[in-house]
FIKOLZA-1660 file (N, C-alpha, C; in steps of 0.1 Angstrom, whole numbers, plus 5000, padded with zeros to 4 digits):
% residues 85
   i   px   py   pz ch aa at
   1 4632 8819 8654  A  X  N
   1 4634 8819 8668  A  X CA
   1 4645 8827 8672  A  X  C
   2 4645 8839 8669  A  X  N
   2 4656 8848 8672  A  X CA
   2 4657 8850 8687  A  X  C
   3 4646 8849 8694  A  X  N
   3 4646 8852 8709  A  X CA
   3 4646 8839 8717  A  X  C
   4 4651 8828 8711  A  X  N
   4 4651 8815 8718  A  X CA
   4 4658 8816 8732  A  X  C
   5 4653 8810 8741  A  X  N
   5 4658 8810 8755  A  X CA
   5 4665 8797 8759  A  X  C
   6 4666 8788 8750  A  X  N
   6 4672 8775 8754  A  X CA
   6 4688 8777 8754  A  X  C
   7 4694 8767 8760  A  X  N
   7 4709 8766 8760  A  X CA
   7 4714 8763 8746  A  X  C
   8 4723 8771 8741  A  X  N
   8 4727 8769 8727  A  X CA
   8 4735 8756 8727  A  X  C
   9 4735 8749 8715  A  X  N
   9 4743 8737 8713  A  X CA
   9 4757 8740 8710  A  X  C
  10 4765 8730 8707  A  X  N
  10 4761 8716 8707  A  X CA
  10 4759 8710 8721  A  X  C
  11 4751 8700 8722  A  X  N
  11 4749 8693 8735  A  X CA
  11 4756 8680 8734  A  X  C
  12 4763 8676 8745  A  X  N
  12 4770 8664 8745  A  X CA
  12 4765 8654 8756  A  X  C
  13 4767 8642 8753  A  X  N
  13 4763 8631 8762  A  X CA
  13 4775 8627 8771  A  X  C
  14 4772 8627 8784  A  X  N
  14 4782 8623 8794  A  X CA
  14 4777 8612 8803  A  X  C
  15 4782 8599 8801  A  X  N
  15 4777 8588 8808  A  X CA
  15 4784 8588 8822  A  X  C
  16 4776 8591 8832  A  X  N
  16 4781 8592 8846  A  X CA
  16 4784 8578 8852  A  X  C
  17 4775 8569 8850  A  X  N
  17 4776 8555 8854  A  X CA
  17 4766 8547 8846  A  X  C
  18 4764 8534 8849  A  X  N
  18 4755 8526 8841  A  X CA
  18 4740 8530 8842  A  X  C
  19 4737 8538 8853  A  X  N
  19 4723 8542 8855  A  X CA
  19 4720 8557 8852  A  X  C
  20 4730 8565 8849  A  X  N
  20 4728 8579 8847  A  X CA
  20 4736 8585 8835  A  X  C
  21 4729 8592 8827  A  X  N
  21 4736 8599 8816  A  X CA
  21 4731 8614 8817  A  X  C
  22 4741 8623 8815  A  X  N
  22 4738 8637 8815  A  X CA
  22 4740 8643 8801  A  X  C
  23 4732 8652 8798  A  X  N
  23 4734 8660 8785  A  X CA
  23 4739 8673 8789  A  X  C
  24 4750 8677 8784  A  X  N
  24 4757 8690 8788  A  X CA
  24 4760 8699 8776  A  X  C
  25 4760 8711 8779  A  X  N
  25 4764 8722 8769  A  X CA
  25 4775 8730 8776  A  X  C
  26 4787 8730 8770  A  X  N
  26 4798 8737 8776  A  X CA
  26 4800 8733 8791  A  X  C
  27 4799 8720 8794  A  X  N
  27 4801 8716 8808  A  X CA
  27 4789 8718 8817  A  X  C
  28 4779 8724 8813  A  X  N
  28 4767 8727 8821  A  X CA
  28 4756 8717 8818  A  X  C
  29 4751 8711 8829  A  X  N
  29 4740 8700 8827  A  X CA
  29 4728 8707 8821  A  X  C
  30 4723 8702 8810  A  X  N
  30 4710 8706 8804  A  X CA
  30 4699 8696 8808  A  X  C
  31 4703 8683 8809  A  X  N
  31 4693 8673 8812  A  X CA
  31 4700 8661 8818  A  X  C
  32 4692 8653 8825  A  X  N
  32 4698 8641 8830  A  X CA
  32 4687 8630 8829  A  X  C
  33 4692 8618 8825  A  X  N
  33 4683 8606 8823  A  X CA
  33 4688 8596 8833  A  X  C
  34 4680 8591 8841  A  X  N
  34 4684 8581 8851  A  X CA
  34 4675 8569 8850  A  X  C
  35 4680 8557 8853  A  X  N
  35 4672 8545 8853  A  X CA
  35 4663 8544 8865  A  X  C
  36 4666 8551 8876  A  X  N
  36 4658 8550 8888  A  X CA
  36 4665 8542 8899  A  X  C
  37 4675 8535 8896  A  X  N
  37 4682 8527 8905  A  X CA
  37 4697 8527 8902  A  X  C
  38 4706 8528 8911  A  X  N
  38 4720 8528 8909  A  X CA
  38 4725 8515 8902  A  X  C
  39 4717 8504 8905  A  X  N
  39 4721 8491 8900  A  X CA
  39 4714 8487 8887  A  X  C
  40 4706 8495 8881  A  X  N
  40 4699 8492 8869  A  X CA
  40 4704 8500 8858  A  X  C
  41 4707 8493 8847  A  X  N
  41 4712 8500 8835  A  X CA
  41 4700 8508 8828  A  X  C
  42 4704 8518 8821  A  X  N
  42 4693 8525 8813  A  X CA
  42 4688 8516 8802  A  X  C
  43 4675 8517 8800  A  X  N
  43 4668 8508 8790  A  X CA
  43 4672 8514 8776  A  X  C
  44 4669 8506 8766  A  X  N
  44 4671 8510 8752  A  X CA
  44 4663 8523 8749  A  X  C
  45 4651 8524 8755  A  X  N
  45 4642 8535 8753  A  X CA
  45 4648 8548 8759  A  X  C
  46 4653 8546 8771  A  X  N
  46 4660 8557 8778  A  X CA
  46 4672 8562 8771  A  X  C
  47 4680 8553 8765  A  X  N
  47 4692 8556 8758  A  X CA
  47 4688 8564 8745  A  X  C
  48 4677 8559 8739  A  X  N
  48 4672 8566 8727  A  X CA
  48 4667 8580 8730  A  X  C
  49 4661 8582 8742  A  X  N
  49 4657 8595 8747  A  X CA
  49 4669 8604 8749  A  X  C
  50 4680 8599 8754  A  X  N
  50 4692 8607 8756  A  X CA
  50 4697 8612 8742  A  X  C
  51 4697 8603 8732  A  X  N
  51 4702 8608 8719  A  X CA
  51 4693 8618 8713  A  X  C
  52 4680 8617 8715  A  X  N
  52 4670 8627 8710  A  X CA
  52 4672 8640 8717  A  X  C
  53 4673 8640 8730  A  X  N
  53 4675 8652 8738  A  X CA
  53 4688 8659 8733  A  X  C
  54 4699 8651 8732  A  X  N
  54 4712 8657 8728  A  X CA
  54 4711 8663 8714  A  X  C
  55 4703 8658 8706  A  X  N
  55 4702 8663 8692  A  X CA
  55 4693 8675 8691  A  X  C
  56 4686 8679 8701  A  X  N
  56 4676 8690 8701  A  X CA
  56 4681 8703 8694  A  X  C
  57 4693 8708 8697  A  X  N
  57 4697 8720 8690  A  X CA
  57 4699 8718 8675  A  X  C
  58 4704 8707 8671  A  X  N
  58 4706 8704 8657  A  X CA
  58 4692 8702 8650  A  X  C
  59 4683 8696 8657  A  X  N
  59 4669 8694 8651  A  X CA
  59 4662 8708 8649  A  X  C
  60 4664 8716 8659  A  X  N
  60 4658 8730 8659  A  X CA
  60 4664 8737 8647  A  X  C
  61 4677 8737 8645  A  X  N
  61 4683 8744 8634  A  X CA
  61 4678 8738 8621  A  X  C
  62 4677 8725 8619  A  X  N
  62 4672 8719 8607  A  X CA
  62 4658 8724 8604  A  X  C
  63 4650 8724 8615  A  X  N
  63 4636 8729 8613  A  X CA
  63 4635 8743 8609  A  X  C
  64 4643 8752 8615  A  X  N
  64 4644 8766 8611  A  X CA
  64 4648 8768 8597  A  X  C
  65 4658 8760 8592  A  X  N
  65 4662 8760 8578  A  X CA
  65 4651 8756 8569  A  X  C
  66 4644 8745 8573  A  X  N
  66 4633 8740 8564  A  X CA
  66 4622 8751 8563  A  X  C
  67 4619 8757 8574  A  X  N
  67 4608 8768 8574  A  X CA
  67 4613 8779 8565  A  X  C
  68 4625 8783 8566  A  X  N
  68 4630 8794 8558  A  X CA
  68 4630 8791 8543  A  X  C
  69 4633 8778 8540  A  X  N
  69 4633 8774 8526  A  X CA
  69 4618 8774 8521  A  X  C
  70 4609 8769 8529  A  X  N
  70 4595 8768 8525  A  X CA
  70 4590 8782 8524  A  X  C
  71 4593 8791 8532  A  X  N
  71 4589 8805 8531  A  X CA
  71 4594 8811 8518  A  X  C
  72 4607 8808 8514  A  X  N
  72 4612 8813 8502  A  X CA
  72 4605 8807 8490  A  X  C
  73 4602 8794 8490  A  X  N
  73 4595 8788 8480  A  X CA
  73 4581 8793 8478  A  X  C
  74 4574 8796 8489  A  X  N
  74 4561 8802 8489  A  X CA
  74 4561 8816 8483  A  X  C
  75 4571 8823 8486  A  X  N
  75 4573 8837 8480  A  X CA
  75 4575 8836 8465  A  X  C
  76 4583 8826 8461  A  X  N
  76 4585 8825 8446  A  X CA
  76 4573 8820 8439  A  X  C
  77 4565 8811 8445  A  X  N
  77 4553 8806 8439  A  X CA
  77 4543 8818 8438  A  X  C
  78 4541 8825 8449  A  X  N
  78 4532 8837 8449  A  X CA
  78 4536 8847 8438  A  X  C
  79 4549 8849 8437  A  X  N
  79 4554 8859 8426  A  X CA
  79 4550 8854 8412  A  X  C
  80 4552 8841 8410  A  X  N
  80 4548 8835 8397  A  X CA
  80 4533 8836 8394  A  X  C
  81 4525 8834 8404  A  X  N
  81 4510 8836 8403  A  X CA
  81 4507 8850 8400  A  X  C
  82 4513 8859 8406  A  X  N
  82 4511 8874 8404  A  X CA
  82 4514 8878 8390  A  X  C
  83 4526 8873 8385  A  X  N
  83 4530 8877 8372  A  X CA
  83 4522 8870 8360  A  X  C
  84 4516 8858 8363  A  X  N
  84 4509 8851 8353  A  X CA
  84 4494 8856 8352  A  X  C
  85 4490 8864 8361  A  X  N
  85 4476 8869 8361  A  X CA
  85 4474 8879 8350  A  X  C
% end
């Protein structure tokens, strides 16, 4: 993904109040998760979503590394098959 258009990481979690959490990169808001009411806390599911969103750049990097590794393994396997024929 050399031409990725997403905001580069790291992304950080900033709890604004009990009902709102923002995910930021270099102080710029990337995403915001709200409970829907100023007086309602975020649910466990919403808090888990915040953690997942904030981890997106790291998850993308891990996926890119896994793909590169698999491509390298595939190349090595193909080379072995070619030489054993």
